[in-house]
N, C-alpha and C positions, 0 to 999 in steps of 0.2 A: 492248493495253490495259494499264493499270497498276492494281494492286490497292491499295485503301486499307483499313486495319484500324482499327476503333474499339478503342482500348486502355482505355477507361473502362468503368465499370459503369452508365453512363446512356446514353440515346439521344442521338445527335448529329445536327445538321443541318450538313452540310459544304457551304459555298458554292462554286459552280463558275462558271467564266466563262460569259458569255451569260445571266446571270440564273437559272441552274439551281441546284438544290440536291440533294445526295445525302443521304438519310436513312438512318442506320446505327443499328441496335439495339446494345445493350451486347455487346461482344465480337464483333460481326459485321463482315463486310467487303463491299466493293463495288468496282466497276471504274469507272475514269475514263480519259479520253483522256490520252495522253502530254503534250500541250500544256497540259492543265489543271494539271499538277504545278507549273508555274512561277508559278501564281497566288499572290500574297503572302498572301492569306487562308488558303490551305492551309499555307503555310510557318509561319504564326503558330500553327496548330493542331499542327503537327509539333514546333515549338520548345517548346510547352506540354506535350508528351508525351501529347496526347489522341488523336492518330492516328499511324499508321505507314504509310509509303508503300513498297510493294514493287515493284521494277522489273519490266519486261516479261519474260515468259517466252520462251525461244527457240522460234521457230516453224520447222517444216520448210520448206525452200525448194522451189521447183517442181522442181528437178533431183534431189531426194533422195526417191525413192519414187513412189507412184502419181500424185500431182498431179491427181487427178480432183476435179471439183467437181460439186455437184448432190446428188442423193438418195443416201443411204447405206442399207445394209441394216439393218432393224430387226427383230430376232427377234420372232415372235409376230404380226407384221403381214403381211397379204397385199395384193397389189395386185389390182385388179379389183372387180367389183361383186357377185360371188356370195357367198351366205351358206352356212355349213356345212350347213344343212338343205335347201338347194335342189339338191343334187346328184342 
């Protein structure tokens, strides 16, 4: 995903391909697909200095590290259906 930053002090409606719109508050950011970056309407906003597009962040490849998918450990959460008072 590519990040879009609103450089203005007002809310923006950023047009995206497929008839979609990204609404960004003042100074806020959002994420768009890499193929949406080529949209001429986005380029117009970039040229006007209203938005900034930040490229993709590097992601770990499957060969570097765990490579596990699925659930991750969340501290404070337990699996199962028991409650602390039911022991």
